[in-house]
TORPA-4810 file (N, C-alpha, C, O; in nm, 3 decimals):
<nodes>
NODE_1_8.404_7.186_7.024_8.385_7.300_7.123_8.396_7.264_7.272_8.482_7.300_7.352_M
NODE_2_8.296_7.191_7.289_8.254_7.144_7.403_8.380_7.040_7.460_8.395_7.009_7.579_L
NODE_3_8.465_6.995_7.348_8.547_6.897_7.409_8.658_6.983_7.434_8.737_6.948_7.522_F
NODE_4_8.682_7.103_7.365_8.790_7.181_7.411_8.790_7.247_7.577_8.881_7.256_7.660_T
NODE_5_8.666_7.282_7.582_8.568_7.293_7.697_8.677_7.215_7.804_8.773_7.239_7.877_T
NODE_6_8.586_7.099_7.755_8.667_6.987_7.886_8.771_6.946_7.935_8.787_6.910_8.051_F
NODE_7_8.880_6.950_7.817_8.977_6.930_7.848_9.042_7.044_7.947_9.123_7.027_8.039_I
NODE_8_8.970_7.187_7.892_9.017_7.282_7.943_9.003_7.303_8.124_9.098_7.357_8.180_S
NODE_9_8.898_7.264_8.196_8.849_7.201_8.297_8.962_7.154_8.350_9.049_7.203_8.423_F
NODE_10_8.937_7.008_8.279_9.040_6.933_8.362_9.176_6.981_8.407_9.225_6.981_8.520_V
NODE_11_9.226_7.022_8.290_9.399_7.093_8.331_9.378_7.198_8.426_9.469_7.227_8.503_G
NODE_12_9.247_7.269_8.430_9.257_7.358_8.561_9.250_7.252_8.732_9.310_7.257_8.839_K
NODE_13_9.179_7.197_8.693_9.136_7.069_8.780_9.260_6.989_8.831_9.257_6.946_8.947_D
NODE_14_9.352_6.969_8.765_9.456_6.892_8.808_9.567_6.970_8.872_9.621_7.074_8.834_H
NODE_15_9.593_6.882_8.992_9.650_6.945_9.081_9.834_6.907_9.071_9.867_6.794_9.106_E
NODE_16_9.925_6.988_9.031_10.084_6.947_9.056_10.122_6.929_9.150_10.129_7.027_9.225_I
NODE_17_10.182_6.760_9.213_10.227_6.768_9.345_10.357_6.736_9.342_10.393_6.647_9.266_S
NODE_18_10.443_6.798_9.419_10.541_6.725_9.490_10.686_6.747_9.337_10.669_6.766_9.217_G
NODE_19_10.815_6.733_9.420_10.878_6.781_9.335_10.968_6.654_9.215_10.982_6.532_9.232_L
NODE_20_11.004_6.719_9.127_11.066_6.635_9.004_11.225_6.603_9.055_11.309_6.661_9.123_K
NODE_21_11.211_6.425_8.950_11.370_6.414_8.919_11.456_6.516_8.924_11.391_6.616_8.956_V
NODE_22_11.592_6.549_8.905_11.605_6.654_8.889_11.646_6.768_8.948_11.748_6.826_8.911_G
NODE_23_11.567_6.811_9.048_11.539_6.912_9.095_11.613_6.920_9.220_11.613_6.810_9.274_E
NODE_24_11.687_7.023_9.298_11.747_7.094_9.392_11.651_7.040_9.516_11.539_7.086_9.493_I
NODE_25_11.647_6.970_9.625_11.579_6.976_9.695_11.553_7.139_9.765_11.652_7.212_9.765_A
NODE_26_11.450_7.184_9.811_11.446_7.257_9.870_11.491_7.273_10.021_11.459_7.183_10.099_P
NODE_27_11.561_7.375_10.066_11.661_7.352_10.190_11.553_7.394_10.298_11.496_7.500_10.269_D
NODE_28_11.502_7.318_10.448_11.462_7.358_10.546_11.527_7.361_10.675_11.632_7.298_10.684_F
NODE_29_11.485_7.420_10.775_11.547_7.409_10.925_11.436_7.336_10.986_11.325_7.387_10.969_V
NODE_30_11.443_7.218_11.058_11.391_7.164_11.152_11.459_7.191_11.248_11.569_7.246_11.246_I
NODE_31_11.376_7.141_11.378_11.419_7.110_11.501_11.322_6.985_11.569_11.200_6.973_11.578_S
NODE_32_11.438_6.895_11.613_11.353_6.811_11.747_11.267_6.830_11.868_11.334_6.910_11.932_P
NODE_33_11.202_6.815_11.910_11.200_6.821_12.065_11.296_6.845_12.172_11.329_6.744_12.233_A
NODE_34_11.345_6.947_12.206_11.506_6.922_12.289_11.599_6.956_12.245_11.685_7.005_12.318_G
NODE_35_11.624_6.937_12.064_11.705_6.906_12.065_11.810_7.052_11.969_11.760_7.162_11.992_N
NODE_36_11.932_7.057_11.878_11.964_7.176_11.802_11.884_7.143_11.670_11.837_7.039_11.623_E
NODE_37_11.889_7.297_11.622_11.792_7.274_11.488_11.924_7.207_11.380_12.045_7.204_11.401_K
NODE_38_11.838_7.153_11.248_11.880_7.090_11.145_11.878_7.146_11.032_11.767_7.182_10.993_M
NODE_39_11.993_7.173_10.946_11.903_7.191_10.845_11.950_7.089_10.679_12.060_7.039_10.658_N
NODE_40_11.869_7.086_10.616_11.889_6.960_10.562_12.032_6.973_10.475_12.096_6.869_10.468_L
NODE_41_12.097_7.114_10.397_12.227_7.103_10.303_12.332_7.022_10.495_12.449_6.986_10.492_T
NODE_42_12.257_7.017_10.607_12.418_6.948_10.717_12.433_6.848_10.650_12.548_6.805_10.655_D
NODE_43_12.351_6.780_10.575_12.351_6.679_10.538_12.398_6.625_10.390_12.399_6.509_10.350_L
NODE_44_12.436_6.738_10.325_12.508_6.727_10.199_12.667_6.635_10.230_12.744_6.633_10.326_K
NODE_45_12.667_6.548_10.061_12.800_6.455_10.109_12.771_6.319_10.131_12.845_6.224_10.104_G
NODE_46_12.632_6.313_10.194_12.524_6.166_10.230_12.456_6.144_10.107_12.466_6.222_10.012_H
NODE_47_12.372_6.019_10.105_12.232_6.036_9.980_12.150_6.073_10.123_12.184_6.065_10.241_Y
NODE_48_12.046_6.108_10.069_11.963_6.142_10.227_11.804_6.126_10.135_11.771_6.175_10.027_V
NODE_49_11.703_6.008_10.260_11.600_5.998_10.209_11.526_6.086_10.280_11.510_6.058_10.399_L
NODE_50_11.493_6.154_10.252_11.354_6.278_10.308_11.204_6.232_10.269_11.142_6.243_10.163_V
NODE_51_11.161_6.165_10.422_11.032_6.084_10.474_10.897_6.160_10.533_10.871_6.167_10.653_S
NODE_52_10.790_6.234_10.391_10.727_6.260_10.496_10.605_6.185_10.487_10.570_6.121_10.388_F
NODE_53_10.521_6.198_10.631_10.461_6.104_10.616_10.339_6.220_10.801_10.333_6.331_10.854_W
NODE_54_10.266_6.056_10.814_10.174_6.151_10.874_10.127_5.990_10.952_10.108_5.883_10.894_A
NODE_55_10.118_6.016_11.075_10.066_5.891_11.186_9.930_5.855_11.123_9.908_5.736_11.149_S
NODE_56_9.841_5.902_11.061_9.677_5.906_11.030_9.654_5.879_10.882_9.551_5.878_10.815_Y
NODE_57_9.782_5.858_10.851_9.762_5.829_10.711_9.840_5.714_10.702_9.962_5.728_10.688_D
NODE_58_9.771_5.556_10.711_9.856_5.426_10.692_9.956_5.421_10.584_10.068_5.382_10.618_A
NODE_59_9.942_5.443_10.498_10.015_5.414_10.371_10.176_5.495_10.374_10.288_5.452_10.348_K
NODE_60_10.142_5.591_10.406_10.312_5.715_10.435_10.349_5.619_10.518_10.439_5.537_10.497_S
NODE_61_10.242_5.632_10.670_10.286_5.578_10.762_10.380_5.452_10.773_10.496_5.451_10.815_R
NODE_62_10.296_5.332_10.720_10.426_5.227_10.685_10.522_5.197_10.548_10.596_5.103_10.520_L
NODE_63_10.487_5.321_10.479_10.641_5.335_10.434_10.714_5.367_10.469_10.820_5.307_10.456_Q
NODE_64_10.704_5.479_10.536_10.819_5.565_10.649_10.912_5.467_10.726_11.030_5.501_10.736_N
NODE_65_10.856_5.296_10.804_10.905_5.224_10.863_10.970_5.171_10.788_11.087_5.167_10.826_V
NODE_66_10.943_5.096_10.632_10.986_4.958_10.593_11.126_5.083_10.497_11.225_5.023_10.455_R
NODE_67_11.123_5.230_10.474_11.227_5.313_10.413_11.356_5.308_10.548_11.478_5.298_10.540_C
NODE_68_11.264_5.320_10.664_11.383_5.382_10.755_11.456_5.231_10.780_11.570_5.226_10.826_S
NODE_69_11.375_5.103_10.744_11.471_4.978_10.809_11.544_4.995_10.715_11.658_5.033_10.741_N
NODE_70_11.511_4.975_10.590_11.603_4.955_10.470_11.725_5.081_10.477_11.834_5.060_10.424_A
NODE_71_11.708_5.158_10.516_11.768_5.282_10.563_11.918_5.225_10.667_12.038_5.223_10.636_V
NODE_72_11.854_5.188_10.784_11.947_5.124_10.869_12.048_5.012_10.820_12.162_5.015_10.868_K
NODE_73_12.020_4.922_10.736_12.099_4.827_10.650_12.192_4.896_10.598_12.302_4.852_10.630_G
NODE_74_12.197_5.026_10.501_12.299_5.019_10.400_12.441_5.138_10.435_12.508_5.206_10.357_L
NODE_75_12.449_5.124_10.590_12.547_5.171_10.610_12.508_5.394_10.632_12.416_5.476_10.635_G
NODE_76_12.634_5.383_10.640_12.638_5.556_10.659_12.707_5.597_10.570_12.815_5.639_10.609_S
NODE_77_12.686_5.603_10.443_12.700_5.698_10.319_12.514_5.711_10.320_12.487_5.764_10.213_E
NODE_78_12.410_5.689_10.383_12.294_5.726_10.360_12.194_5.770_10.476_12.176_5.690_10.568_I
NODE_79_12.144_5.863_10.476_12.031_5.917_10.589_11.923_5.965_10.580_11.898_6.045_10.491_K
NODE_80_11.817_5.922_10.686_11.707_5.995_10.635_11.635_6.034_10.739_11.627_5.984_10.851_M
NODE_81_11.566_6.156_10.680_11.531_6.241_10.725_11.378_6.261_10.759_11.322_6.332_10.676_V
NODE_82_11.319_6.228_10.833_11.164_6.181_10.835_11.053_6.261_10.894_11.062_6.278_11.016_S
NODE_83_10.989_6.295_10.856_10.945_6.468_10.877_10.805_6.388_10.910_10.778_6.294_10.836_V
NODE_84_10.698_6.425_11.035_10.553_6.410_11.029_10.534_6.511_11.024_10.616_6.603_11.030_S
NODE_85_10.372_6.521_11.007_10.253_6.658_10.978_10.120_6.615_11.100_9.999_6.621_11.125_F
NODE_86_10.251_6.572_11.145_10.083_6.462_11.300_10.076_6.663_11.392_10.163_6.749_11.404_D
NODE_87_9.911_6.657_11.440_9.921_6.763_11.491_9.964_6.754_11.627_9.961_6.855_11.698_E
NODE_88_10.004_6.647_11.671_10.016_6.695_11.854_10.148_6.574_11.821_10.163_6.494_11.729_Y
NODE_89_10.211_6.598_11.918_10.354_6.609_11.890_10.368_6.435_12.026_10.459_6.355_12.045_S
NODE_90_10.241_6.449_12.081_10.246_6.302_12.198_10.233_6.195_12.100_10.266_6.077_12.106_S
NODE_91_10.171_6.270_11.996_10.107_6.107_11.876_10.270_6.101_11.824_10.320_6.024_11.907_I
NODE_92_10.326_6.122_11.775_10.423_6.160_11.681_10.584_6.090_11.743_10.682_6.047_11.682_F
NODE_93_10.544_6.110_11.943_10.678_6.042_12.011_10.664_5.935_11.967_10.751_5.872_11.906_D
NODE_94_10.471_5.869_12.011_10.475_5.746_12.004_10.502_5.629_11.918_10.544_5.514_11.924_E
NODE_95_10.451_5.728_11.824_10.521_5.653_11.694_10.583_5.634_11.616_10.573_5.568_11.513_V
NODE_96_10.712_5.738_11.689_10.850_5.716_11.655_10.896_5.599_11.755_10.961_5.512_11.696_V
NODE_97_10.882_5.584_11.855_10.923_5.484_11.979_10.891_5.351_11.930_10.978_5.266_11.910_R
NODE_98_10.749_5.330_11.909_10.657_5.216_11.860_10.747_5.178_11.733_10.844_5.109_11.765_K
NODE_99_10.738_5.208_11.600_10.819_5.226_11.450_10.953_5.169_11.468_11.008_5.088_11.394_D
NODE_100_11.018_5.241_11.619_11.168_5.202_11.654_11.227_5.345_11.496_11.306_5.323_11.404_K
NODE_101_11.176_5.429_11.513_11.249_5.521_11.422_11.372_5.605_11.459_11.379_5.657_11.571_L
NODE_102_11.456_5.617_11.381_11.561_5.762_11.458_11.518_5.881_11.500_11.480_5.981_11.439_N
NODE_103_11.531_5.852_11.635_11.467_6.012_11.665_11.501_6.149_11.691_11.445_6.248_11.739_A
NODE_104_11.700_6.098_11.607_11.786_6.235_11.582_11.702_6.254_11.448_11.697_6.374_11.424_E
NODE_105_11.676_6.225_11.411_11.686_6.240_11.230_11.511_6.275_11.178_11.465_6.320_11.073_L
NODE_106_11.454_6.236_11.290_11.275_6.241_11.288_11.167_6.357_11.392_11.158_6.358_11.515_S
NODE_107_11.110_6.432_11.308_11.067_6.571_11.343_10.940_6.559_11.302_10.887_6.487_11.218_F
NODE_108_10.895_6.648_11.381_10.712_6.673_11.345_10.646_6.895_11.369_10.648_6.998_11.437_V
NODE_109_10.605_6.830_11.255_10.587_6.971_11.225_10.441_6.968_11.261_10.370_6.928_11.168_D
NODE_110_10.373_7.001_11.381_10.216_7.021_11.437_10.129_7.107_11.365_10.006_7.115_11.366_T
NODE_111_10.241_7.189_11.282_10.105_7.282_11.192_9.996_7.181_11.094_9.878_7.214_11.089_R
NODE_112_10.054_7.034_11.004_10.037_6.960_10.935_10.008_7.000_10.799_10.098_6.995_10.715_G
NODE_113_9.901_7.036_10.770_9.917_7.044_10.627_9.905_7.170_10.593_9.861_7.184_10.478_T
NODE_114_9.933_7.290_10.664_9.931_7.411_10.698_10.079_7.476_10.687_10.103_7.589_10.645_H
NODE_115_10.186_7.367_10.741_10.271_7.422_10.758_10.335_7.487_10.617_10.282_7.474_10.507_S
NODE_116_10.427_7.540_10.636_10.534_7.607_10.516_10.632_7.478_10.464_10.667_7.468_10.346_P
NODE_117_10.658_7.415_10.534_10.727_7.329_10.464_10.672_7.186_10.414_10.746_7.102_10.362_L
NODE_118_10.548_7.169_10.432_10.432_7.113_10.358_10.419_7.217_10.229_10.376_7.153_10.133_Y
NODE_119_10.432_7.287_10.212_10.366_7.422_10.040_10.458_7.365_10.011_10.460_7.261_9.945_R
NODE_120_10.611_7.464_10.088_10.733_7.421_10.066_10.796_7.314_9.920_10.872_7.352_9.830_K
NODE_121_10.725_7.160_9.940_10.751_7.048_9.881_10.624_7.002_9.829_10.604_6.880_9.825_Y
NODE_122_10.548_7.070_9.794_10.417_7.077_9.717_10.369_6.932_9.758_10.368_6.840_9.676_Y
NODE_123_10.336_6.921_9.865_10.255_6.816_9.954_10.134_6.797_9.800_10.130_6.726_9.700_L
NODE_124_10.074_6.876_9.843_9.896_6.863_9.817_9.809_6.758_9.841_9.753_6.794_9.945_G
NODE_125_9.775_6.679_9.818_9.733_6.546_9.880_9.795_6.461_9.916_9.764_6.390_10.012_R
NODE_126_9.868_6.453_9.867_9.984_6.330_9.930_10.110_6.373_9.982_10.163_6.482_9.957_N
NODE_127_10.165_6.262_10.074_10.289_6.248_10.141_10.390_6.196_10.055_10.347_6.084_10.028_F
NODE_128_10.478_6.209_10.008_10.565_6.171_9.912_10.733_6.119_10.019_10.746_6.144_10.138_H
NODE_129_10.824_6.057_9.945_10.976_6.071_9.970_11.020_6.086_9.868_10.991_6.050_9.754_N
NODE_130_11.129_6.167_9.935_11.260_6.169_9.812_11.368_6.136_9.819_11.428_6.166_9.922_Y
NODE_131_11.443_6.057_9.712_11.622_6.015_9.779_11.676_6.116_9.710_11.624_6.147_9.603_L
NODE_132_11.804_6.194_9.764_11.850_6.336_9.722_11.986_6.237_9.703_12.015_6.136_9.768_L
NODE_133_12.050_6.293_9.603_12.190_6.291_9.638_12.304_6.345_9.686_12.265_6.438_9.755_D
NODE_134_12.438_6.342_9.691_12.522_6.377_9.800_12.519_6.539_9.751_12.590_6.609_9.823_K
NODE_135_12.461_6.601_9.658_12.465_6.728_9.615_12.310_6.815_9.669_12.280_6.934_9.680_E
NODE_136_12.259_6.722_9.686_12.085_6.756_9.728_11.982_6.738_9.585_11.874_6.796_9.573_G
NODE_137_12.040_6.648_9.484_11.968_6.667_9.362_11.854_6.583_9.422_11.880_6.530_9.530_R
NODE_138_11.733_6.562_9.370_11.653_6.458_9.397_11.708_6.350_9.259_11.745_6.372_9.144_V
NODE_139_11.692_6.253_9.327_11.737_6.133_9.220_11.596_6.030_9.215_11.585_5.954_9.119_I
NODE_140_11.484_6.032_9.329_11.392_5.939_9.291_11.299_6.030_9.387_11.329_6.112_9.474_A
NODE_141_11.161_5.979_9.333_11.058_6.016_9.397_10.979_5.899_9.450_10.992_5.793_9.389_C
NODE_142_10.890_5.906_9.566_10.838_5.784_9.614_10.908_5.657_9.626_10.838_5.559_9.650_D
NODE_143_11.046_5.640_9.611_11.146_5.514_9.615_11.042_5.431_9.697_10.972_5.487_9.781_V
NODE_144_11.035_5.324_9.678_11.043_5.200_9.796_11.148_5.134_9.835_11.248_5.109_9.768_A
NODE_145_11.124_5.104_9.949_11.259_5.076_10.016_11.330_4.971_9.962_11.453_4.967_9.964_A
NODE_146_11.251_4.878_9.908_11.384_4.778_9.869_11.441_4.847_9.749_11.542_4.792_9.705_E
NODE_147_11.394_4.970_9.676_11.475_4.996_9.573_11.566_5.106_9.580_11.624_5.166_9.490_Q
NODE_148_11.568_5.121_9.710_11.682_5.210_9.770_11.834_5.224_9.729_11.913_5.313_9.698_I
NODE_149_11.831_5.117_9.741_11.982_5.084_9.716_12.052_5.058_9.614_12.172_5.073_9.589_K
NODE_150_11.928_4.999_9.531_11.962_5.023_9.387_12.019_5.206_9.331_12.086_5.223_9.229_T
NODE_151_11.991_5.281_9.391_12.021_5.424_9.349_12.186_5.472_9.408_12.247_5.574_9.377_Y
NODE_152_12.222_5.379_9.486_12.335_5.407_9.544_12.501_5.424_9.482_12.506_5.367_9.373_L
NODE_153_12.590_5.464_9.507_12.677_5.417_9.410_12.746_5.269_9.380_12.822_5.255_9.284_D
</nodes>
């Protein structure tokens, strides 16, 4: 009886985080400062790497930079959308400049972890990236930069 109770407790505490391979990625609309809004569905027909990160999270920031550099070398069939959950756009702007990210596809949601986008993608306590196929279906989660090319046609 005690064992069953313990298992139930562990199950309730476990947080489900992130999308799963095979799911259609939820669409979102986001706009960079001074630019037009972008829908994720605007990028259909391309592979898309959606990277969620924040400058205060060293692991997610480093992964974002590595993936950005990898995508730059893969040509036009793949785009990377970089979404930061930093609370200050000035910090985000400086990081985009220092990390040499594609400013046109880099966005910040200053609501941080309170953002509807953060909740829509079930980020929980961790930042993730998602590689989407040309139809917007998740084909890889938390993909490392050196793995991206293996998922492309």
